N, C-alpha and C positions, 0 to 999 in steps of 0.2 A: 398409774406406774404401769411400765412395763416390768416385770421380774426380769433377772436376773437367770438368763440360761444355765439350763445342767452340762457343764462342758470337763473335762481335764482342767489340775486347775495352770493355771497360764506362767512360766518364766516370769513374762513382763502385762501388766495391768497399765492401759493408756486411761490417764483421765482427762477429757476436754471438757469444759464450759462453756457454755453457750445465753445469749441474749440477744433476740433480735436480729441475728445475722442470717437467715434464709436463704439471703443469696450466695452465701457463700460457706456454708455449711456443709453443702452438699461436699464441697471439692476437697474440704479439708479433712471429713472423713472419709473420701475415698484416698486421701492419699496417705494416713494409716492406713486402711486395712488393705493397699496392695504393698505393704511391708514382707521383705522376703523373710521376717524370723519366723522360725513354726511356730511357737508358741505364744501368743500372747491374745488376751481383749483388751474392748475399748469401750469405757463408759461413759457415756454423754449426760451430762447434767443441766438441762434447762432449764432455764427460768425465764423464758421469754413470754410476753405479753398475747401475743397471736397463737393460733394453730399452725398456723406454717412448720415452722421445725420440725413439730412434733410428725406433719406429713409426710414431709421429705425421708424422716430417718426412721420412721415404721417402715416405709418399705424398701429400706435398705436392710433393715433387721429380718426382714421379714426372707432376703435371701442369703443375708448369712450370720450366721449364729455367734459371731465373733462379736456382734454390736449389741447393747444392752442401752436401753434407753430409760431416764427415769426426768420425769416433769417434776420440779419443786416452785413453789408458790413467793416461797419468801428469797426476797433479792440478796446480793452480797457472793463475791467472787471467793472470800477466803471460807464462806459457809457451805459455796460452791465445793471449792475444795474438798473439806472436810467430808460432805457427804460421797463424793468418789472414791476417795480413799474409805470410808468405813465399807463400801461399797464392793471393793477390789480387792484379789485374794492373792494376786502375784509379789512375790519376794522384794522385784523394783517396780517402782511403779514410774512412768511415764507422761511429763504435763506437756499440753501445747493448746495453743489459740484454736478461736474457731476463724480465725483469718487467716490460716497457717498452711503452707505446705511441707510436707517432710518429703525427703528422697525415700529410696524403698528399703535402702541399708540405714534407715535413721535407730531401727531398738537392737539391730545388729549391733551395731558401733557402739551404744551406750550399754549393750551387755557386755560387749570386750574390752569397754574402759572400767567397768566396775571390776569385771575379771582382774584384769590386769592392776590394780588398785584395792587389794580386798578391805583397805581401811576407809577407804572413801565411802562418804555415807548420801554427799549432796553432790548433786552434780548438773551443769551450766555448758549449755553448747551457746553455739553465733545464731545469730538471728540477724540474715540480709535482706534488704530488700526483692520481692521479686520480679518486677519491674528493673530495668535497666537503662529506662531513661534519668537522664541527667535530675532533671527537676521534681520527679514521682518519689524518688532516690533520697533527695533533699527533704521530702515533704514525711518520709517512714521511717518512724522506729527500729533503730539498728543494735544489734550488741553485734562487737566484732571481737577477735582474741588476734592476736598473734601466737603465741605459743600457748603448748600445755601447761598446767600451774596446779600446785597445792597451796594451799589454802588452809592452815591451821596454827593452834598456837605456838606450833614449833617452828613453821618458814613464814609465817606471817600472815595477815588479814587485811583485807579492805573489803568495804562495801562496794559490789560487783552484783553483775549477774542479772537477766531479764528473763518472768515470766510466761514466755513467750516458749522455751525451748529449756527444761530443766529437768532432771529428776532423782530421785531419791529411792535408798533401800529403806523396806519398810520399816526396820528397827530403826531408822531414825525418830520415826514417829512415835514411837514406844518411846525413845531417849526425853524427846525434847515436845512430845507432843501437836497437836495442829496446827493450825493456821489461826493468826488472833484475827476473829471474826467482827472486832470493830474497824482493823484495820483492813485498808484492797478496796476495789473499787464495786463501788453501789454500796460500801457500809459506812460510817457516821466519819471516819478517816481518811478515807478515798484511794489508797495508794498503797505501797512499801507495804504490804504483807509476806513478799518476796525476799526482802533486803531483812526483816524481822526473824524470818526464816531462816535464814543464812547467819545471822545473829548468833541466834541463840544455838542453833550446829554449833557454831565455832565455839559461843563460853562454854557448851557442854564435852571440849577436849573433841569435836569430831573433826574432818577432815571432808571439806570441800573441791572438789574437783573441774578444774576451770578446761575444757577441751575443745579445742577448734574444731576438729573432725566431726564431729556433732551439729551438722550447721543446716535448718531451714531458710524457707523462704517465709519474707512475711508480705503477706497485701493487704497491708495496713496504711494506705496513704492517710496522711491528716492532712486538711486543707489550712489555709495560712489561716486561716479566723478562728479553726480551733485550736490552734497550738498554745493563746493566752491560758486558757483554760486548761487545757493537759497537764503545762507548765507548773500551774498553782494548784491544781490536785496531786501534783507530784512532790511538789512541798509540802503540802499538806501533809501526805502522807509521812513523810522524812520527819519532819520535826516532831510530829507523835510518837513515829517508832523512838529515834535516839532520846530525847524524853523520856519516853516511859521506863526503859533501860538505867538512865539516869536517877530514874525516881525509886528505882528497886535498890539506888547503892553504887550503884556500877558507874566508876569513875572513869574506863575508858571509854564506857558510852557518852559521857558527860565531856570528854576531851574532841570524839565525833562529831557533838552538836557545836562546841566551838570551833572548831577547824571548819565545820560546813558553812557555818556562820560567816566566819574570816573571808574566807573564800569567793563567796557569793558579790560579800561586800563589799571586795578590794575588786571585782572584775566591776562591777558597778561603778566607784569611785574613779575607777581607770576610763571605762570609753565614757562617762562626763568632763574628764579630764580632757580627752580628742576627742567631743563637741559630736559623740557618736552617741545615740539616742539607748538609753539603758533597757534590757529587758527586766524587768522587777519582780513578773508576777512569782517566779519560784518564792525567792527569799518571803513574801509576803508572806504568800502561802504558811511557808515552815514555820512562821510564827504565828502563824492560824492555828494551823497544827499544835503548836505549843499549848498554847492558852486552851485548844478543846481539848485536848488528851485531859485537862483536867475537869471535865466536865465526867469520867470513866475513871473508877478506883481501878488498881491492880492489883495482879495475884502477882506475887512478886517471886511464890513457889514454882509459877508455872511462867513467869513472866510476859502475862499476855495481860491485855486490859480485860477486866469484868464484861460482860455484855450485858448492854443497855436492858 
């Protein structure tokens, strides 16, 4: 482990989690360190199984004291997030992925959005494909926003967002706790750790901000053969996330669960009626997530699965 460097407390801490993406991590880190915000630091939590990422980032850290590098052996995106949060010091924590390129004003726009909205605790920005080639964009996960919105108990809520581009006030994690380590990539229940955090934020009475001006580029094309497994994993995480809150006695979560099954079931029926081959990976995964979620007990106070 490379210890965090002694420096003035940053106004924003950036957490980036990585695993075996030595071909992209250098560009992602360089884009964050190129930001024009005057006071920030970057913590990279590395779960790679080789030393390539370590070699790249230690060389950068020697030249730039804002970068701190930490390698952890145990996999799991939510676990890495929680580790990064515990190591950070800024009152605002921004998160991005190891296959993303952020613009130079990314952090400044995040801070400005929170300054404008003192009650906002969680923020999601846009994620757009780095490549403008239509075929690349079609196979790259994106999250687009048409307008600025606030989601809360008073203004309405929907499950939305993408973990490649979000930020939170530190106080949020004091209120709702960290990420659910059973959910998320590399964890037993595969995904949806970001949806789960947003839902716990909403149920705690906090405000979620959707800000289209906070935009970054995603260099994350998935090939056609990757999508079935990806959609299945999304389904597993979603089924486990919704059903966990339903098990906590949350009637609204149960309603959302039923609505999700209904929506995807109707799509399958409609495509079948039109003679088109329906994609069933998500819905199949959804039911697997519900079933597998029952392998874990639930802490009803914290609204998190108990770690295995």
